[in-house]
C-alpha positions as CSV (number, residue, x, y, z in Angstrom):
1,X,-153.1,70.3,-4.4
2,X,-151.0,67.2,-3.5
3,X,-153.7,64.6,-4.2
4,X,-151.7,63.1,-7.1
5,X,-149.2,61.8,-4.5
6,X,-151.9,60.0,-2.5
7,X,-151.7,56.5,-3.9
8,X,-152.9,54.5,-0.9
9,X,-156.3,53.9,0.6
10,X,-156.6,54.2,4.3
11,X,-159.3,53.1,6.7
12,X,-159.8,54.1,10.3
13,X,-161.1,51.7,12.9
14,X,-162.3,53.6,15.9
15,X,-162.4,52.3,19.5
16,X,-165.9,50.9,19.0
17,X,-164.7,48.8,16.1
18,X,-166.4,50.8,13.4
19,X,-164.5,51.0,10.1
20,X,-164.5,54.4,8.3
21,X,-163.1,55.3,4.8
22,X,-161.5,54.8,2.5
23,X,-159.4,58.0,2.6
24,X,-156.7,58.7,0.0
25,X,-153.2,59.2,1.5
26,X,-149.7,58.0,1.2
27,X,-148.2,55.7,3.8
28,X,-144.6,56.5,4.5
29,X,-141.7,54.6,6.1
30,X,-141.3,57.3,8.7
31,X,-144.8,56.6,10.2
32,X,-146.4,59.9,9.3
33,X,-149.3,60.4,6.8
34,X,-151.5,63.3,5.8
35,X,-155.2,63.0,5.0
36,X,-156.9,65.8,3.2
37,X,-160.4,65.1,4.5
38,X,-161.5,67.9,6.9
39,X,-164.4,65.7,8.3
40,X,-162.1,62.8,9.2
41,X,-162.6,61.6,12.8
42,X,-159.5,60.0,14.2
43,X,-158.0,59.7,17.7
44,X,-154.8,58.4,19.3
45,X,-155.2,54.7,19.8
46,X,-157.4,54.2,16.7
47,X,-156.3,51.6,14.1
48,X,-155.3,52.6,10.6
49,X,-155.7,49.9,7.9
50,X,-153.6,49.9,4.7
51,X,-155.0,47.5,2.1
52,X,-152.3,45.9,0.0
53,X,-152.4,44.8,-3.6
54,X,-152.2,41.1,-2.6
55,X,-155.4,41.4,-0.5
56,X,-153.7,41.5,2.8
57,X,-153.9,44.5,5.1
58,X,-151.3,46.2,7.3
59,X,-152.6,47.5,10.7
60,X,-151.1,50.5,12.4
61,X,-151.8,52.2,15.8
62,X,-152.4,55.9,15.7
63,X,-149.9,57.5,18.1
64,X,-150.4,61.3,17.4
65,X,-153.0,63.4,15.6
66,X,-152.8,67.0,14.5
67,X,-155.1,69.1,12.3
68,X,-154.0,72.0,10.1
69,X,-156.6,74.4,8.8
70,X,-154.8,75.1,5.7
71,X,-154.0,78.5,4.2
72,X,-154.1,80.2,0.8
73,X,-153.8,77.4,-1.8
74,X,-153.0,74.7,0.8
75,X,-156.1,72.7,1.8
76,X,-156.8,71.6,5.4
77,X,-155.4,68.3,6.4
78,X,-154.9,65.8,9.2
79,X,-151.4,64.8,10.1
80,X,-151.4,61.3,11.7
81,X,-148.4,59.6,13.2
82,X,-148.6,55.8,13.5
83,X,-146.7,52.7,14.4
84,X,-147.1,49.3,12.8
85,X,-149.0,46.9,15.1
86,X,-146.9,43.9,16.2
87,X,-143.7,45.8,15.6
88,X,-141.3,46.1,18.5
89,X,-140.7,49.4,20.0
90,X,-137.1,50.4,20.1
91,X,-135.8,49.6,23.6
92,X,-134.5,52.6,25.4
93,X,-130.8,52.8,25.7
94,X,-129.5,51.5,29.0
95,X,-127.5,54.1,30.7
96,X,-125.5,53.4,33.8
97,X,-123.0,55.5,35.7
98,X,-119.6,54.2,36.7
99,X,-118.1,55.6,39.8
100,X,-114.4,55.2,40.2
101,X,-112.9,55.7,43.7
102,X,-109.2,56.1,43.5
103,X,-107.0,55.8,46.5
104,X,-109.3,53.2,48.0
105,X,-107.9,50.2,46.2
106,X,-109.6,51.5,43.0
107,X,-113.1,50.3,43.8
108,X,-115.3,50.4,40.7
109,X,-119.1,50.1,41.0
110,X,-121.0,49.8,37.7
111,X,-121.6,47.6,34.7
112,X,-118.8,45.7,33.1
113,X,-116.4,46.2,36.0
114,X,-114.7,43.6,38.2
115,X,-116.2,44.1,41.6
116,X,-114.2,43.2,44.6
117,X,-116.5,45.0,47.0
118,X,-115.7,43.0,50.1
119,X,-111.9,43.3,49.7
120,X,-112.2,47.1,49.0
121,X,-114.4,47.7,52.0
122,X,-112.1,45.6,54.2
123,X,-109.1,47.7,53.0
124,X,-111.1,50.9,53.6
125,X,-112.1,49.8,57.2
126,X,-108.5,48.8,57.8
127,X,-107.4,52.2,56.6
128,X,-109.9,53.9,58.9
129,X,-108.7,51.8,61.8
130,X,-105.0,52.7,61.0
131,X,-105.7,56.4,60.5
132,X,-104.0,58.8,63.0
133,X,-107.2,60.1,64.4
134,X,-109.3,59.8,67.5
135,X,-111.5,56.7,68.1
136,X,-114.6,58.9,67.9
137,X,-113.5,60.1,64.4
138,X,-112.9,56.5,63.4
139,X,-116.4,55.5,64.5
140,X,-117.9,58.4,62.8
141,X,-116.1,57.5,59.5
142,X,-117.3,53.8,59.8
143,X,-120.9,55.1,60.6
144,X,-120.8,57.2,57.4
145,X,-119.6,54.2,55.4
146,X,-122.4,52.1,57.0
147,X,-125.0,54.7,56.1
148,X,-123.7,54.7,52.5
149,X,-123.9,51.0,52.3
150,X,-127.4,50.8,53.8
151,X,-128.8,53.4,51.5
152,X,-131.5,51.8,49.2
153,X,-129.8,53.1,46.0
154,X,-126.4,51.9,47.0
155,X,-127.9,48.5,48.1
156,X,-129.6,48.1,44.8
157,X,-126.3,48.7,42.9
158,X,-124.3,46.4,45.1
159,X,-127.0,43.8,45.6
160,X,-126.1,41.0,48.0
161,X,-122.6,42.3,48.4
162,X,-123.9,45.3,50.4
163,X,-125.3,43.0,53.1
164,X,-122.1,41.1,53.5
165,X,-119.9,44.2,53.7
166,X,-122.1,45.9,56.3
167,X,-121.2,43.1,58.7
168,X,-117.6,44.2,58.5
169,X,-118.5,47.5,60.1
170,X,-120.1,46.1,63.2
């Protein structure tokens, strides 16, 4: 039914290196093609070959395969998703959280922030020492701060700064 749109030849190279085809299809910029050949054997990881008019070939890696049985006047077909070999995959977006602590000398932990970790912790420890509370409560607060700084996640965010500021709490 849509054969008139299939202007490209496509070969499939399986994991054993055997080349099958040609199959008529239409390579698209969005990395999806349909092949109306019910007996086609193709798997994720196989290689698609697109012969070019100048004699060169583009190679693609199959990333997803689906089969549709067809219905009424629509023939059965394979829908194959692919990615050009040698092309770079889009890097995942880097996400990072920024935590703002206000009232504690505005400590900011995160990317693109000026980090004065040592000064902030010194001020925090001084604030705990100056707080109108019992010595036991002060030690408990410093212990919680020490636990926070020794946490592996916190240590990975603060890096070497964590080791230095823990010394302030001893």
